[in-house]
N, C-alpha and C positions, 0 to 999 in steps of 0.2 A: 504493502499500499505506499502510494506517496505522501508525503507529508511537504505543506507549504512551506515558506520561509518562516514564518510566524509558529512554526513547530504544529500548525493545526492540520487535521485529518483532510486531505484532498477529496471533496463530494466529486464523485462520478455521476455520467448519465445514468448508469444502472442504479445507483443510489437513488437518483430522483426517479426513477420506472418505479422501486419498490417503495418508495415514501406515496408516490399517487396511487399505488393499490392500497395502503393503509388507509389514505384520505378517501377513497371510492369505498370500502369498508364502512366507513365512518359515517360517509352519505347514505349509503344503503340501508343503514342500522337507523338513523332519523327516520326513513321514509318507511319502514316498516316497524316503528314503535319502541325501539332501544335507544341507548344514548349515544351521543356523538362522539364516538370513539373508535377506532379502526388500529389492527397491528398487525404487521406480518412477520415471520420470522424467515429469515434465508442463511441456507448452509451451501457452500460451493458455489454459489448464484444463481442459486435456486429455490423458490418459495417453497418451505416445507409445509408452513401452516399459515391461515390467515383469517382473523376470527376478529368480532365487532363485540361493541358492550352487549350485555343480555341482562343486565342487572333488573330491570322491569320485567321483561320476559319470561326469565326462568325463575322470578323472585328470589335470587340469588345475592346478598349485595358484594359477594365476592367476584361476580362475573363480569370483571372489567375486560377489557379487549386485550389488554397484555396477559391477564391470568389465562383468560380462555386460550389465548394462541399458545403459549407455553405450555400449557396441559394438552393441546392437539400435538403439537411438535414432538413433545415430550413421547406421548403414545406413538405416534409414527415411527419415531426412530428408534424406540424400544430401551429410551436411557432419561436417566434424569439430569445428564450431563451434557449443557448445550453449549459447553465453552468454545465451540468451533462454530459458532451460529451468531448472526447480527440481527437485531430487531428493530424492526421501524415502526413507530408508533404516531398516531395522527396528535398526539397530544403528551407532554412532559408527564413522565408516570407519576401518579399518585405516590404516598408513602408506602400503600401495600402493594402494589405493583413493581416500585423498584426493590422492594425486599425479595420478592418472589424473581422479578431479572436477577438479582446478585443471588439468591438460592441457586438458581438454574446454572449460573457462572456465565451466561451471554456475554459473547467478549466486547461488543460494541451497542449502542444505543442511539438512533436517529429519532428527534423526533421535532413534528410540526409545530403546532401551539406550544405555549407557555402554561405555565401555573397561571399566570396573571390572567392570561386569555380564558381559560375557565372559569378563573373567578367572576371575570366580567360576566359570565352568563350562567352565574349562580353554583357553579363547582367548585367550591373552595376547598382545599386541601390545607391550607395556611393553620386551620387548627390543629390538625393532628401533628404536624412539625412542631409547632407550641408546645403540645401535649408531651412530646416526646423528650421535652427540654426540662419540663417538671420534675422535681421529684415526686413518685409515686404518690408521696401523702397530699400532694398538692393537686393531684390531676383531677378532672373532671368526673371520671367514671373511679371509683373507689378500686384502689388495687389491696387487697385483703389477704395476705399469709395464713395459709392453713394446712396443716399436719406435713409440714417438711420433712420431722424426723423418719416419717413412713416413705414420702415422696422419693427421699433421697437414694431410697434403695433401688429402686428403678436405673438410676443412674448408675449405682456400683455395679448392677448387673450389667449395663454397657460397657463400663470400663474393663470387665473380666471377661466379655466375651472376646474369643479369639477369632472368629469366623464371620464378625460383621463387617457390612459395607459401608465404608465410612462417605461421608457425603458432607 
């Protein structure tokens, strides 16, 4: 991959084609009753998966375009590790989607709209970013520790397991 003088990644015509597909999926989603977000995952220059936001269609608050696309790509490729893939998403990922992208080890993220653009149409993720900065005792939703002495047992089992698949 070429880099410009500013050490920025050079955007290719192929990158634009993939982003336009993410945008097309977002447009289609709006027309079909879903949210205004779309994403595609690309591996070796080919789209592996492409999905849109289906939160209201599926009654699933986790059914964001990026999460749906990651699930589909992992299923198609038979792996949870997408480190050799790139995601193109019509909007800067929310904290949940960003977490999913990092957990999937996706190598690059291209996005169209910004968080501010999303906020301007009443999709505000800023409160989640702000919540993450607060101590648990000051968060809007109470975080209440319970049965730590019992729960830690499972982590000990995991640590002792010799045939685990790390992720």
